[in-house]
N, C-alpha and C positions, 0 to 999 in steps of 0.2 A: 215581562222582563223590564228591569229598570233602564233608564236612559244611559247610565254608566255602563251597564252590562252590554247594551246594544253597541255603544262606541267601542268597547274592548273587543267585541266579537267582530266588528267591521275591520278593526286593525289586525285581526288574527292573533289576539292576546287573550289569555285567561285572566282572572282577577288578580293574580300575583305577578303579572307581566312576564309570562312565559309563553313563547310562541306555541300556538295550538298544534302546529305540525309535529313538535317534539314532546307534546304533553303526554301521550300514551307511554312513551319510553320512560319519562321521568316518573310517571305513576307506578310503573312496574318496579323501578329501582327504589321507590319510596314505600312499596307494599311491605308489610311485616313478614318476616321469614317464618317458615314452619317451626314449631317448637321442637327443641332437641333435648336430650336427657341432661346434658351438662352445658349450660350457656358459656359461650366463648367470648371473652372481652374483645371488642373491636376498637381500633384506634379512633379516638375522638377527633373529628375534623374541626370541631369548633362548637361553641355553645349555641344552642338553637335559640334564635331571637324570640322574644315574647310575641304571641299572636300569629305566627306564621304556620301555614299548613305543612304537612310532610312533603308535598309537591314543591313548595317554595324552598324548603330546606334542601331538597335534592337538586333543584336548579342552582342554588347558591353553591353547593359542593361541586357541581359539574363545572361551573364557571370560575371557581376560585383559582385553579392553576393558571388560567389565562390572564387573570387580573394581577396575581401576585408575582408572576415570573416576568422580569423585564425582557423585552424583545431585543434590546441593544445595550451593550455596555461600552461607553466611549473609551478609546485608548488613553493611556496616561499622557499628559502633556510633557514634551521634552523640548529642551532648548538646543537648537542647532549649534554645532561647534563653532561656526563662524559668527555667532551672535552672543558670545559670552559677555556678561556684564563687565564694563570697564572698572578698574580700580581708580582710586583718587590720583595716583601718579600718572596713569595713562590719560586721564581727563586733563590734567595740567599740561602734559606734553602735547595733547591734541589741539591746543589753542595757541601754542608758541609761534612766534615769527622766526624768520631764518636765523637772526643773530642770537635770539634766546635759545634756539635749538642747538646751535653750535656750542654755546656756553654750557648748556646742560650736559651735552655729551662729554665735554672736556672735564667737567667736575663730577661725572657720574660715579657712584659707589654702590650701584644696585646689585652687582654680582662679584664673585671673588676675583675676576680678572683685573679689577681696579688695584688690588694689592700688588700684583706683579708689575703692573704699569707704574705705580708710584715707587716701588722698590727700585726698578731699573730706570727710572726717569724717562719713561716712554710717553709718546703722545698718541692719542686715539686718531684713527684715520677716518675722517668724516666723509670724504668723497671729493671728487674733482670734476669740473666741467661747467658748462653754461646753464643758466636758469632756463626753464621751459625748453628742454632739449627735445630732439626728435626721438632719441633712444636713451633709456636709462638701463645700463648694464649692471646686474647685481651678482656679485660673487658671494663667498662664504665668510672668510675671516682674513684679515691682513697678516702678512708674515713680516720677517725682518726687513726685507727690501721695501715693502709697502710702508712700513713705519718710518724707515730712513728717508723716503722721498715724500711721505705724507700723501701717497697716491695709490689707489688700488691698481692691481694688474701691472706692476712694473716689469722690467727686464724682459726675459725671453717670452713668458706667457703674455705679457702686455703687448709685445711686438706682434705675436701671432694674432691676438684679438684685434689690434689695429689693422692688420693686413686683411683679416676676415671682413671687417666692416668696410674697408676701402674697396674690397672686391664687389660690393653692392652699392658703392657710392655714398656710404653713410658713415664716414669717419670724422666728421667735423662737429655736428651738433649732438654730442654724446656725453652723457654724465655717467661716471663710474663710481660705484660704491659697493660696500659689503654689508651683509646682514649684521655682522659684528663689527664694532668700531675699534675694539682692542685686540691685540695679538693673543693667540692661544699658546701656551707653553709647548715647545717642541713641535710646532706646526700640527698639533692634534686637531681632530674634528671639533666643531662647536658642540657644546653640551646643551641639553634641552633648557636648563635654567638660564644659561647665558643668552640663548636665542630669544627666550621669552622676555627677558628684561630689556633686550635691545630692540625688540620688535616695535614698541611705540615710537622710538626714534626714527626707525626706517619708514614706518607708515606715514608719519608726519612729514618726513623728507620727501616722500613721493607726492603727497598732497600739495606741498609748496612748489615743487619743481614742475608738476603737471606735465610729465613726459607724454609724448604721443604713443609710445610703445615701450614695453618692458622686455628686456632680453635677459632671462634668468638662467644662469649657468651653475649647475651643481645641485645635488639633491637637498642639501641643508637650506639653501636659499628657497627652494621650492616649498619645503615643509613650512617655512615661516609665512609665506604669502598665500599659498593655496591650502595649507593645513591638510596636506595629503602625504601618505607614506608610499605612494606609487613611485616606482623608480623613474629616472630620467628617460630611459629607453621607452617607457610607456607614455608618459605625459608629453613627450616631444612629438608624438605622432599627430597631434592636432592642436589648433590654436586654443589657448586658454585665455581667461580674463581675470583681472583683479580690479574690482570696483569699476567695471566698464572700460578699463584700459586694456587693450590687447596685450597679451603676454605670450611670448614665444620661449619655449624651453629648449635648451641645448646643453652640450657638454662643456665643462670647464676647460679653458685653454690649457691649463696644466695637465689635465687628463689627456687632451688631444696630443700633447707632446710625447706622451708615453704610449698612446694607442693610435697610431697613424691611420689604420683602416677606417676609423670612425670619422675621419675628416670629411669623407664623402657624404656621410649622414649629416654632419654639421652644415655642409653646404646647402642641403635642402632646408635646414632650419633657417639659414640666412635668407634664402629666397622667400620663406614664409614671413620672416621679419620685414623684408622689403615690401611685401604685398600689403602689410598692415599700414604702411605709410602712404599708400595709394600713389606711388611714383613708379613709372615704367623703368625697368632695368635696361640701360643702354648697352 
């Protein structure tokens, strides 16, 4: 026996690199079948390579499915909703300072709301309050009273909001704003395209103000920041976050004026808001 044959025998392989333990099985499968009256065409597994024995061909055919069939197909790559690529306008807004941001809001023509604003000689409502506040309150869209006073949450709803914040001792370092800076016709709800165009202003405003906590009232404000269609009643059950800033969800003061039983639920939201500021409630 040659040296090569001795080595192959020691490794448990035959000269065509097939384990000797399965060699009898492969030899049986490679043996010619008994002649029949009419030969039946069999599917061709592949062209037999030159110089290989029937045993080698049988081994090749037995192992082919294991080699050719991938064991794992990676899932398609998807981009999360909150990682959407920014357009050029959003990139410009993202590096504005406070004065530039206010000027950009005043001259904005990105959505159809600018037409009614210019026609009626209205002013956008940018927001009011101190820089670096403890709390930034976010509503949905200004109405006639907001626009007249250039301040979100005026009159009755604003008084209720002030009383709510005073009840937890947090009615001073508060900045108030809306997700939309322009009035909507007939006090209608914000439309998706309007919120989308105003969102870069709001997000830059939050970055510049650096509030300790966000108090978001109303489902349209939630959709802009959290990109969620969950209702207020669900999201308010636990603390949320926007870019590592604690975010507490609650009902809009205007809603609470019409739905008095939900004031008790709003009180729990206020306690959750107070807890994010790490100050004991006296």
